[in-house]
C-alpha positions as CSV (number, residue, x, y, z in Angstrom):
1,M,148.5,146.5,109.1
2,I,148.9,150.1,108.3
3,I,150.7,149.2,105.1
4,D,147.5,147.6,103.9
5,A,145.7,151.0,104.0
6,K,148.6,152.5,102.0
7,N,148.4,149.7,99.4
8,K,144.7,150.1,99.1
9,L,145.1,153.8,98.4
10,D,147.9,153.3,95.9
11,A,145.8,150.7,94.0
12,E,143.0,153.2,93.7
13,L,145.3,156.0,92.5
14,S,146.8,153.7,89.9
15,R,143.3,152.8,88.6
16,L,142.4,156.4,88.4
17,E,145.6,157.3,86.5
18,T,145.0,154.4,84.1
19,L,141.4,155.5,83.6
20,Y,142.6,159.0,82.7
21,Y,145.3,158.0,80.3
22,V,143.3,155.3,78.5
23,S,140.2,157.5,78.2
24,T,142.1,160.5,76.8
25,I,143.9,158.4,74.3
26,L,140.7,156.8,73.1
27,Y,139.0,160.2,73.0
28,G,141.8,161.4,70.7
29,K,141.5,158.5,68.4
30,E,137.7,158.7,68.2
31,M,137.8,162.5,67.7
32,R,140.2,162.1,64.7
33,A,138.2,159.3,63.2
34,K,134.8,161.0,63.5
35,Y,136.2,164.3,62.4
36,K,137.6,162.7,59.3
37,Q,134.3,161.0,58.5
38,S,132.3,164.2,59.1
39,S,134.6,166.8,57.7
40,A,133.2,166.4,54.2
41,R,129.7,167.1,55.6
42,Q,130.3,169.7,58.3
43,A,126.7,170.6,58.7
44,L,125.4,167.1,59.7
45,P,125.2,166.0,63.3
46,V,127.5,163.3,64.8
47,T,125.6,160.3,66.0
48,F,126.7,157.3,68.0
49,R,124.9,154.0,67.9
50,S,125.1,150.9,70.0
51,A,122.9,147.9,70.8
52,G,119.5,149.5,71.6
53,W,121.0,152.9,71.9
54,E,121.4,155.9,69.6
55,R,122.3,159.5,70.4
56,E,123.3,162.6,68.7
57,V,126.4,163.8,70.6
58,A,127.3,166.8,68.6
59,H,125.7,169.2,66.1
60,N,128.5,168.8,63.6
61,A,132.1,167.7,63.2
62,G,133.5,171.0,64.7
63,H,131.2,170.7,67.7
64,F,132.3,167.1,68.2
65,R,135.9,168.1,68.1
66,V,135.4,170.6,70.9
67,I,133.4,168.1,73.0
68,V,135.9,165.3,72.8
69,G,139.0,167.4,72.7
70,K,138.2,169.7,75.6
71,I,134.8,169.3,77.4
72,L,134.9,165.5,78.1
73,P,138.6,165.4,79.3
74,Q,137.9,168.3,81.6
75,T,134.8,166.6,83.0
76,L,136.7,163.3,83.4
77,R,139.5,165.1,85.4
78,E,136.9,166.7,87.7
79,T,135.2,163.3,88.3
80,I,138.6,161.6,89.0
81,L,139.5,164.3,91.4
82,V,136.3,163.8,93.4
83,R,136.9,160.1,93.7
84,M,140.6,160.6,94.4
85,V,139.8,162.7,97.5
86,S,137.3,160.1,98.6
87,A,140.0,157.5,98.4
88,L,142.2,159.8,100.6
89,E,139.5,160.1,103.2
90,V,139.1,156.3,103.3
91,F,142.9,156.1,103.8
92,F,142.5,158.3,106.9
93,T,139.8,156.2,108.4
94,D,141.7,153.0,107.6
95,T,144.7,154.4,109.3
96,V,142.7,155.3,112.4
97,R,141.4,151.8,112.7
98,E,144.8,150.3,112.3
99,V,146.3,152.6,115.0
100,Y,143.6,151.6,117.5
101,A,144.0,148.0,116.7
102,S,147.6,148.2,117.9
103,R,147.1,151.0,120.5
104,R,143.9,150.5,122.5
105,D,145.3,152.8,125.2
106,L,144.7,155.7,122.9
107,L,141.0,155.1,123.3
108,Q,141.2,155.9,127.0
109,R,139.3,159.3,127.1
110,Q,137.5,161.1,129.9
111,G,134.6,162.4,127.9
112,P,131.1,160.7,128.1
113,I,129.6,158.8,125.1
114,E,126.0,158.1,124.2
115,L,124.8,154.7,123.0
116,P,121.3,153.3,122.6
117,Y,120.5,150.9,125.5
118,A,119.5,148.2,123.0
119,K,122.8,148.6,121.2
120,L,124.8,148.3,124.4
121,V,123.2,145.2,125.8
122,S,123.4,143.4,122.4
123,M,127.2,143.6,122.4
124,Q,129.0,140.3,123.2
125,S,132.5,141.7,124.1
126,A,134.6,144.7,124.8
127,S,136.1,144.3,121.4
128,E,132.7,144.8,119.8
129,L,132.2,148.0,121.8
130,I,135.6,149.3,120.7
131,T,134.7,148.6,117.1
132,V,131.5,150.6,117.4
133,L,133.3,153.5,119.1
134,V,136.1,153.6,116.4
135,G,133.4,153.4,113.7
136,R,131.7,156.5,115.2
137,D,135.0,158.4,115.1
138,C,135.7,157.4,111.5
139,R,132.2,158.6,110.4
140,S,132.7,161.9,112.0
141,L,136.1,162.3,110.3
142,T,134.7,161.9,106.8
143,S,132.0,164.5,107.4
144,G,134.1,167.2,109.2
145,G,136.5,168.1,106.5
146,F,140.3,168.5,106.7
147,V,140.1,170.8,109.7
148,S,138.4,168.0,111.7
149,I,140.8,165.4,110.4
150,E,143.8,167.5,111.4
151,K,142.4,168.2,114.8
152,Y,141.5,164.5,115.4
153,F,145.0,163.2,114.5
154,R,146.6,165.8,116.7
155,Q,144.4,165.3,119.8
156,Q,143.7,161.6,119.7
157,L,146.7,160.1,117.9
158,H,149.4,162.8,118.7
159,I,150.3,163.2,115.0
160,E,150.7,166.6,113.4
161,L,149.4,166.2,109.8
162,N,150.4,169.7,108.8
163,N,154.0,168.8,109.4
164,L,153.9,166.1,106.8
165,A,154.9,166.7,103.1
166,G,152.1,168.0,100.9
167,F,149.4,168.5,103.6
168,S,148.8,172.2,102.7
169,K,148.3,171.2,99.0
170,L,145.8,168.4,100.1
171,R,143.9,171.0,102.1
172,E,143.3,173.0,98.9
173,L,142.5,169.8,97.0
174,H,139.8,168.9,99.5
175,D,138.3,172.4,99.3
176,R,138.4,172.2,95.5
177,R,136.6,168.9,95.7
178,H,133.9,170.5,97.9
179,L,133.3,173.2,95.3
180,L,133.1,170.7,92.4
181,V,130.7,168.5,94.3
182,H,128.4,171.2,95.7
183,R,128.8,174.1,93.3
184,L,130.1,172.4,90.1
185,G,133.3,174.3,90.5
186,S,131.8,177.8,91.0
187,V,134.1,179.6,93.5
188,D,132.7,181.1,96.7
189,D,134.0,184.0,98.8
190,E,135.5,181.7,101.4
191,Y,137.7,180.0,98.8
192,R,138.7,183.3,97.2
193,H,139.7,184.7,100.6
194,K,141.4,181.6,101.8
195,Y,143.6,181.1,98.7
196,Q,143.7,184.7,97.4
197,S,142.1,183.6,94.2
198,A,140.2,185.8,91.7
199,K,138.8,182.9,89.8
200,R,135.1,182.5,89.3
201,R,135.2,178.8,88.4
202,L,137.8,176.2,89.3
203,S,139.1,173.9,86.6
204,V,141.1,170.7,86.9
205,E,143.9,170.8,84.3
206,Q,146.0,167.7,83.6
207,E,149.1,169.0,85.4
208,Y,147.1,169.8,88.5
209,L,145.5,166.3,88.5
210,L,148.7,164.4,88.0
211,T,150.6,166.5,90.5
212,S,147.8,166.0,93.1
213,I,148.0,162.2,92.7
214,Q,151.8,162.4,93.3
215,T,151.2,164.6,96.3
216,I,148.8,162.1,97.8
217,R,151.3,159.3,97.3
218,E,154.1,161.3,99.1
219,F,151.8,162.4,101.9
220,S,150.4,158.9,102.6
221,A,153.9,157.5,102.6
222,A,155.0,160.1,105.2
223,L,151.9,159.4,107.3
224,V,152.6,155.7,107.3
225,N,156.1,156.4,108.4
226,E,154.9,158.7,111.2
227,V,152.3,156.2,112.4
228,T,154.7,153.3,112.4
């Protein structure tokens, strides 16, 4: 059922929210504790020890405060954003599978397909063939970006994603994820032109992250309603 795809996405978003809140709270507590311990000896490095592991994580207490108060939370938000967009892409492919499970008539296309002869003769039923064809469509969706996803839903499922709440924001979110993954956030000319941005590097602030999570929730609910 399509609602299962939505529940799967919501569960992942809730886990990512919890990860962010719990981590930043613990960062803050550890920062205050270590800073208090090290403030009397500012010049000494801050070291963490665990079973079979020891590492100097900061040159001194001030350096540690910057790392835990700013650098680690920023890195965490960027990491969460990357996984968050991956979860959205999985939601798209899950939705496509659920639609075809109920509407096989939407698979009736005129274009040719290519399958290895050995693969074709190994299939035991038409259902197995349909599963293979849908799987090919889903793989192409995740590799083509939001333009391909939007085009696919319009042409094959007759759903206009850009009419749903939040889709334009998700398009920018997807482009930001691409820059974080492939350029560590360094902005290219395409992004600057597309979004009229003068930034040289993209960051993921707390407000942006939490707003994006809410946007995904609202958009996915709208898509479920449209598909239904």
